[in-house]
C-alpha positions in Angstrom: 42.6 34.4 -14.3 39.1 32.9 -14.6 38.7 29.1 -14.4 38.4 27.3 -17.8 34.8 26.5 -17.3 34.0 30.2 -16.8 36.2 31.5 -19.4 34.9 29.1 -22.0 31.2 29.0 -21.1 29.1 28.9 -24.2 27.6 32.2 -25.2 25.3 30.9 -28.0 23.4 27.8 -29.2 26.3 26.7 -31.5 28.9 26.7 -28.6 26.7 24.5 -26.4 28.2 21.0 -26.4 25.7 18.1 -27.0 22.0 18.4 -26.1 21.0 18.7 -29.8 17.5 17.5 -29.2 16.9 20.4 -26.8 18.8 23.1 -28.9 16.8 22.3 -32.1 13.5 22.8 -30.3 14.4 26.0 -28.7 15.9 27.4 -31.8 12.7 26.7 -33.7 10.6 28.3 -31.0 12.6 31.5 -31.1 12.7 31.8 -34.8 8.9 31.3 -35.0 8.3 33.7 -32.1 6.4 31.0 -30.1 8.3 31.2 -26.9 6.8 29.3 -23.9 6.2 31.1 -20.6 7.9 28.4 -18.5 10.5 25.9 -19.1 11.9 23.0 -16.9 15.5 22.1 -17.6 16.3 18.8 -15.7 19.2 16.3 -15.9 22.6 15.6 -14.3 24.9 18.3 -13.0 27.4 20.1 -15.3 25.7 19.2 -18.5 24.7 22.8 -19.5 21.3 23.5 -18.0 22.0 26.9 -16.4 24.3 27.8 -19.6 21.5 27.0 -22.0 19.0 29.0 -19.8 21.2 32.0 -20.2 21.6 31.6 -23.9 17.8 31.4 -24.2 17.3 34.5 -22.2 19.9 36.2 -24.4 18.4 35.0 -27.6 14.9 36.1 -26.9 16.1 39.6 -25.6 18.7 40.2 -28.4 18.0 43.5 -30.1 19.9 42.7 -33.3 19.1 39.0 -33.8 18.4 38.1 -37.4 14.8 36.9 -38.1 15.9 33.7 -39.7 18.3 32.8 -36.9 18.0 31.9 -33.2 21.6 32.9 -32.3 22.0 36.0 -30.2 24.3 38.7 -31.8 26.5 39.1 -28.6 27.0 42.7 -29.6 24.0 44.7 -28.6 23.6 46.2 -25.2 21.2 43.5 -24.0 23.5 40.7 -24.9 26.5 42.4 -23.3 24.5 43.0 -20.1 23.2 39.4 -19.9 26.8 38.1 -20.6 28.3 40.2 -17.9 25.5 39.4 -15.5 24.4 43.0 -15.2 20.9 42.7 -17.0 18.1 44.0 -14.7 15.6 42.0 -16.7 17.4 38.6 -16.2 17.2 37.4 -12.7 19.1 34.3 -11.5 17.8 32.9 -8.3 19.5 30.2 -6.3 16.6 28.2 -4.8 19.1 26.4 -2.6 19.7 29.6 -0.8 16.1 31.1 -1.0 14.0 28.0 -0.1 11.2 29.7 2.0 7.9 30.9 0.8 8.7 34.5 1.9 11.4 34.9 -0.8 9.0 33.9 -3.5 6.4 36.3 -2.2 8.8 39.2 -1.7 11.2 38.8 -4.7 9.8 36.8 -7.5 6.0 37.6 -7.6 6.4 41.4 -7.2 9.2 41.6 -9.8 7.2 39.5 -12.2 4.4 42.1 -12.1 6.7 45.0 -13.1 7.4 45.4 -16.9 10.9 44.9 -18.2 13.2 47.9 -17.7 14.8 47.6 -21.1 14.3 44.1 -22.7 11.4 42.4 -24.3 11.2 39.7 -21.8 11.7 39.5 -18.1 13.5 36.2 -17.4 13.6 34.4 -14.1 16.2 31.6 -13.9 15.6 29.6 -10.8 18.5 27.2 -10.2 18.1 24.0 -8.1 14.4 24.7 -8.0 13.7 21.3 -6.3 15.0 22.8 -3.2 12.0 25.1 -2.7 9.5 24.1 0.1 6.1 22.9 -0.7 4.7 26.3 0.5 7.1 28.2 -1.7 6.1 25.9 -4.8 2.4 26.7 -4.0 3.1 30.4 -3.9 5.0 30.1 -7.3 2.2 28.0 -8.9 -0.2 30.8 -9.8 2.3 33.2 -11.3 3.8 30.3 -13.4 0.4 29.2 -14.6 -0.7 32.7 -15.8 2.3 35.0 -15.9 2.3 38.4 -17.7 3.1 38.1 -21.4 6.5 39.6 -20.9 7.7 37.1 -18.3 9.5 33.8 -18.9 10.4 31.2 -16.2 13.3 28.8 -16.7 13.4 26.3 -13.8 16.6 24.2 -13.5 17.0 21.0 -11.5 19.0 17.9 -11.0 16.1 16.1 -9.2 13.0 16.6 -11.3 11.1 14.0 -9.1 11.1 16.5 -6.3 9.3 19.0 -8.3 5.5 18.9 -7.8 3.5 17.7 -10.8 1.4 20.9 -10.7 4.5 22.8 -11.5 6.0 20.4 -14.2 2.5 20.3 -16.0 2.7 24.0 -16.6 6.2 23.9 -18.1 7.9 22.7 -21.2 10.1 20.0 -19.9 13.5 19.2 -21.5 15.6 16.3 -20.1 19.4 17.0 -20.5 21.7 14.0 -21.1 25.4 13.4 -19.9 27.8 14.6 -22.6 29.5 11.9 -24.7 33.3 11.3 -24.5 33.8 12.4 -28.0 32.0 15.7 -27.6 33.9 16.4 -24.4 37.1 15.7 -26.2 36.2 18.2 -28.9 35.6 20.9 -26.5 38.8 20.2 -24.6 40.7 20.2 -27.8 39.3 23.5 -28.7 40.3 24.9 -25.2 44.0 23.7 -25.4 44.2 25.1 -28.9 42.9 28.4 -27.7 45.3 28.3 -24.7 48.3 27.4 -27.0 49.0 24.3 -25.0 50.1 21.0 -26.5 48.2 18.1 -25.0 48.1 14.5 -26.5 44.6 13.3 -27.5 44.9 10.3 -25.2 45.2 12.6 -22.2 42.1 14.5 -23.2 40.3 11.2 -23.7 41.4 10.1 -20.2 40.1 13.4 -18.8 36.8 13.0 -20.6 36.3 9.4 -19.3 36.9 10.5 -15.7 34.5 13.4 -16.1 31.8 10.8 -16.8 29.8 13.1 -19.1 30.0 16.3 -16.9 31.7 19.0 -18.9 32.6 21.3 -15.9 34.4 18.5 -14.2 36.4 17.9 -17.5 37.2 21.5 -17.8 38.3 21.8 -14.2 40.6 18.8 -14.4 42.1 20.1 -17.6 42.8 23.5 -15.9 44.7 21.7 -13.2 46.8 19.7 -15.8 47.6 23.0 -17.7 48.6 24.8 -14.5 51.1 22.0 -13.7 52.5 21.2 -17.1 52.7 24.7 -18.8 52.8 24.9 -22.6 53.4 21.2 -23.3 51.8 18.5 -21.2 53.4 15.1 -20.8 51.7 11.9 -19.7 53.7 11.9 -16.5 52.5 15.4 -15.7 48.9 14.5 -16.5 49.0 11.4 -14.3 49.7 13.7 -11.3 46.0 15.1 -11.8 44.1 12.4 -13.6 42.9 9.6 -11.2 44.6 6.4 -12.2 42.8 4.4 -15.1 43.3 0.8 -15.5 41.1 0.3 -18.6 44.1 -0.7 -20.7 44.9 -3.4 -18.1 41.3 -4.5 -18.2 41.7 -5.0 -22.0 44.9 -6.9 -21.5 43.3 -9.3 -18.9 40.4 -9.9 -21.3 42.8 -10.7 -24.1 44.5 -13.2 -21.8 41.2 -14.8 -20.9 40.4 -15.1 -24.7 43.8 -16.9 -25.1 43.0 -19.2 -22.1 46.2 -18.0 -20.4 45.4 -18.4 -16.7 48.9 -18.0 -15.6 49.3 -14.7 -17.5 46.0 -13.5 -16.1 47.1 -14.3 -12.5 50.5 -12.6 -13.0 48.7 -9.5 -14.2 46.4 -9.3 -11.2 49.3 -9.7 -8.7 51.2 -7.0 -10.5 48.2 -4.7 -10.2 48.1 -5.5 -6.5 51.6 -4.6 -6.0 51.0 -1.3 -7.8 48.3 -0.5 -5.4 45.3 -0.8 -7.7 41.8 -0.9 -6.2 40.6 -4.4 -7.3 36.9 -3.5 -6.6 37.2 -0.6 -9.1 39.1 -2.7 -11.5 36.4 -5.4 -11.5 33.7 -2.7 -12.0 35.5 -1.3 -15.0 35.9 -4.9 -16.4 32.2 -5.6 -16.0 31.3 -2.2 -17.6 33.5 -3.2 -20.6 32.0 -6.8 -20.9 28.5 -5.1 -20.8 29.4 -2.9 -23.7 30.8 -6.0 -25.6 27.5 -7.8 -24.9 25.4 -4.9 -26.1 27.7 -4.7 -29.3 27.1 -8.3 -30.1 23.5 -8.2 -29.6 22.9 -5.0 -31.6 25.7 -2.6 -32.4 23.3 0.4 -32.8 22.3 -0.1 -29.1 25.9 0.2 -27.8 26.2 3.9 -28.4 22.8 4.6 -26.6 23.1 2.3 -23.7 26.8 2.0 -22.8 29.5 4.5 -21.9 31.9 5.8 -24.5 35.5 5.0 -23.8 37.2 7.2 -26.2 38.4 6.6 -29.8 41.6 4.5 -28.9 39.8 2.4 -26.3 36.8 1.8 -28.6 39.1 0.3 -31.2 40.5 -2.2 -28.7 36.9 -3.0 -27.5 35.7 -3.6 -31.0 38.8 -5.9 -31.6 37.6 -7.9 -28.7 34.1 -8.0 -29.9 35.3 -9.8 -32.9 37.0 -12.4 -30.9 34.3 -13.2 -28.4 30.7 -14.3 -28.8 27.7 -13.7 -26.5 28.0 -17.1 -24.8 31.6 -16.4 -23.8 30.8 -12.9 -22.6 28.0 -14.0 -20.5 30.0 -16.6 -18.8 32.9 -14.3 -18.1 30.6 -11.7 -16.6 28.9 -14.3 -14.4 32.2 -15.3 -13.0 33.4 -11.8 -12.4 30.2 -10.6 -10.8 30.6 -13.5 -8.4 34.1 -12.7 -7.8 33.2 -9.0 -7.1 30.7 -10.2 -4.5 33.1 -12.4 -2.8 36.0 -10.0 -2.7 35.1 -8.4 0.6 35.2 -11.7 2.4 38.6 -12.9 0.9 41.4 -13.2 3.5 43.7 -13.2 0.5 42.4 -10.1 -1.2 42.9 -11.2 -4.8 41.9 -14.8 -4.4 38.3 -14.6 -5.7 39.5 -12.9 -8.9 42.3 -15.4 -9.4 39.9 -18.3 -8.9 37.5 -16.7 -11.5 40.4 -16.3 -13.9 41.2 -20.1 -13.7 37.6 -21.1 -14.0 37.1 -18.9 -17.1 40.1 -20.3 -18.7 39.0 -23.8 -18.0 35.6 -23.3 -19.7 35.0 -25.5 -22.7 34.8 -23.9 -26.2 31.6 -22.3 -26.9 28.9 -24.3 -28.7 27.8 -21.4 -31.0 28.7 -21.4 -34.7 32.4 -21.1 -35.6 33.6 -19.9 -39.0 35.5 -22.8 -40.8 38.3 -21.7 -43.2 37.5 -22.1 -46.8 40.1 -24.6 -47.6 39.0 -26.8 -44.6 35.5 -26.8 -45.9 36.6 -28.0 -49.4 38.7 -30.7 -47.8 35.8 -31.8 -45.6 33.4 -32.0 -48.6 35.9 -33.8 -50.8 36.0 -36.6 -48.0 32.3 -36.6 -48.0 32.0 -37.2 -51.8 34.5 -40.1 -51.5 32.7 -41.8 -48.5 29.1 -40.7 -48.8 27.8 -44.0 -50.4 29.6 -46.3 -48.0 30.1 -44.5 -44.7 26.9 -42.6 -43.3 28.7 -41.7 -40.0 31.2 -39.5 -41.9 28.5 -37.7 -43.7 26.7 -37.1 -40.4 29.9 -35.6 -38.7 30.4 -33.1 -41.5 26.7 -31.9 -41.5 25.9 -33.2 -44.9 22.7 -34.9 -46.0 22.1 -38.4 -47.6 19.6 -37.0 -50.2 21.4 -35.8 -53.3 21.3 -32.1 -53.9 19.8 -31.3 -57.4 20.8 -27.5 -57.4 23.3 -25.8 -59.5 25.3 -22.7 -59.0 23.2 -21.1 -61.9 20.0 -22.0 -60.2 21.3 -20.3 -57.0 21.7 -17.0 -58.9 18.5 -17.2 -60.8 16.4 -17.5 -57.6 18.6 -15.2 -55.4 16.2 -12.3 -55.5 13.5 -14.7 -54.3 15.7 -15.5 -51.4 16.1 -11.8 -50.6 12.4 -11.2 -50.8 11.5 -14.1 -48.4 14.3 -13.2 -46.0 13.0 -9.7 -45.8 9.7 -11.1 -44.4 11.6 -12.4 -41.4 14.2 -9.8 -40.9 14.4 -6.4 -42.9 18.0 -5.5 -42.1 19.3 -9.1 -42.8 17.8 -8.6 -46.4 20.0 -5.6 -46.9 23.1 -7.6 -45.6 22.5 -10.4 -48.2 22.3 -7.8 -51.0 26.0 -7.0 -50.4 27.1 -10.6 -50.4 27.9 -12.8 -53.4 27.0 -16.5 -53.5 30.3 -18.1 -54.6 29.8 -21.8 -55.1 27.8 -24.8 -54.0 29.7 -27.8 -52.7 27.6 -30.6 -51.7 24.9 -29.1 -49.6 27.2 -26.2 -48.5 26.6 -22.8 -50.0 29.6 -20.4 -49.6 28.6 -16.7 -49.2 31.4 -14.0 -49.7 31.2 -10.7 -47.9 33.6 -7.7 -48.2 33.5 -6.8 -44.5 34.1 -9.1 -41.5 31.2 -7.4 -39.7 28.7 -8.7 -42.2 30.2 -12.2 -42.1 30.1 -12.3 -38.2 26.4 -11.2 -38.3 25.4 -13.8 -40.7 27.3 -16.5 -38.7 25.1 -15.9 -35.6 22.9 -18.9 -34.9 19.5 -17.2 -35.2 20.4 -15.4 -38.4 21.9 -18.5 -39.8 18.7 -20.5 -39.1 16.6 -17.8 -40.9 18.8 -17.9 -44.1 18.9 -21.7 -44.2 15.1 -22.0 -43.7 14.6 -19.5 -46.6 17.1 -21.4 -48.8 15.1 -24.7 -48.2 11.9 -23.0 -49.1 13.2 -21.5 -52.3 15.4 -24.3 -53.6 13.7 -27.3 -52.1 16.9 -28.6 -50.7 18.4 -28.6 -47.0 21.3 -26.2 -47.9 23.6 -25.0 -45.2 25.8 -21.8 -45.4 29.4 -21.1 -45.0 30.4 -17.3 -44.6 33.7 -16.0 -45.8 35.5 -12.8 -46.3 36.6 -11.6 -49.9 38.3 -8.2 -49.5 38.3 -7.9 -53.4 34.6 -8.2 -53.6 33.0 -5.3 -55.5 29.7 -4.1 -54.0 27.5 -2.3 -56.5 26.2 1.2 -55.1 22.8 0.3 -56.2 22.8 -2.7 -53.8 23.6 -0.2 -51.0 20.7 2.1 -52.0 17.9 -0.2 -53.2 16.1 -2.3 -50.6 13.3 -3.6 -52.8 13.5 -7.2 -54.1 13.2 -7.6 -57.8 9.8 -8.9 -59.1 10.7 -12.3 -60.8 7.5 -12.3 -62.8 8.3 -9.1 -64.6 10.7 -8.6 -67.6 14.2 -7.4 -66.8 13.5 -4.0 -68.3 10.5 -3.5 -66.1 12.4 -4.7 -63.1 15.1 -2.1 -63.7 12.4 0.6 -64.0 10.8 -0.5 -60.9 14.1 -0.6 -59.0 14.8 3.1 -60.2 11.5 4.2 -59.0 11.9 2.5 -55.6 15.2 4.2 -55.3 13.8 7.6 -56.0 10.7 7.1 -53.8 12.5 5.6 -50.8 15.9 7.5 -50.9 15.4 8.1 -47.1 15.6 4.4 -46.4 19.3 4.4 -47.4 20.3 6.1 -44.2 18.1 3.9 -42.1 19.4 0.7 -43.6 22.9 1.8 -43.2 22.3 2.5 -39.6 20.7 -0.8 -38.9 23.5 -2.7 -40.5 26.6 -0.8 -39.4 25.3 0.8 -36.2 25.9 4.5 -35.5 24.0 7.8 -35.6 23.6 10.8 -37.9 25.8 13.6 -36.5 25.2 16.3 -39.0 
């Protein structure tokens, strides 16, 4: 029985997991008939370089491929021969085994000068091309630069920096990326369904995380698990194959740090020591998750690009932690843990540095950044202010009020709100969109309450830098030093037009003209809706 990664090797572009940025380009070239003479596929191991090279070779030589499609038919003689590795016109060369210049002169160059036996193109797939000697590259250079019209070279490598620039400049270069956890899980789920095996999604996510973006590693590990467990895989059976993961314990420890529970943290660390956990790897995982939290707090849209995916279940726990921590706390925790990781080797008590870091983190003072005050507490605070404002200036100072009376009413807030949106947009385009889906509730003293339907929006507005922008604009528009309080109102109704339109209303035009202008802006800039949603919520377009 073939191994899973061989049995389920993709045979067309649709089956190739990830690498959409490459597939789209190649498909367009095939459909338009503008196939390049040389390609360079570079990137990490086990991410589909050789597989995509075979699919490309099959597609350009397919005898029954539809003109409007780039997918090979997999039914014609050419497709069957390439799939079975019997095609005379598709040559796969392992450069690691044939590194010398003699092999290039005796095998590649003479064969390239002979017309294809049956296919339209003669394709040379040279794997691990960086292993060729400099003399071999020089011998290959001329034929790659000006090959016969029926020859296509596909060079694959994990170390593009070792390929001479003279070769790279003559190729179309495509950089492959590691495959995301979610994409790996989808492929593994398809495999277990095809094999009629029941496997919990949590097990598949654990396999995908340990594969670290390498599909072949994930499929090999899944094959081992299926061999052990049979038709139904239990967690205990999977644990025999999957290297132990302590990500759940990392989350548990971070939750204890948030609660300032030093005793619980030390107890957890010593329990892990008794279980034989590698503290160095544990700290590495913990710092990686904290890095992900930091990026989420700075810009949620960057988290998907710059940090590792952890799987659906783990991502939910990380997002919950992100709501409970701010950037200042995350940076301080990371600083302590990085120092603990550096000191770990020198400890005569192995866990001592980590225990000290836990105690120090739990002893840290509360962060100085903005906290969200419950609405009832705000009302009580300003009631106290109105009672004592004329006689007790220190009380007013403590609650953040101002001595100058605020001559702004709730109706004036609503009348000039579009002007606020217009000015905010000059400082921060996406912030303007967030304020469009909020509702100014009421003005108490100099405190303006803004209601949001979603906690993410409230947290965003509560960040110090964002809060300063809003309050600066409020001062400019209303001529009063207003401060804001953000709250959540789950019953808040957000009009669909607010989600689509990103153009402020012109206050100098009649209402009817404003509506017309808004409709026109919506029609003209429909594409901005997706961009605004991505900026606000974070994410990517997947289909």
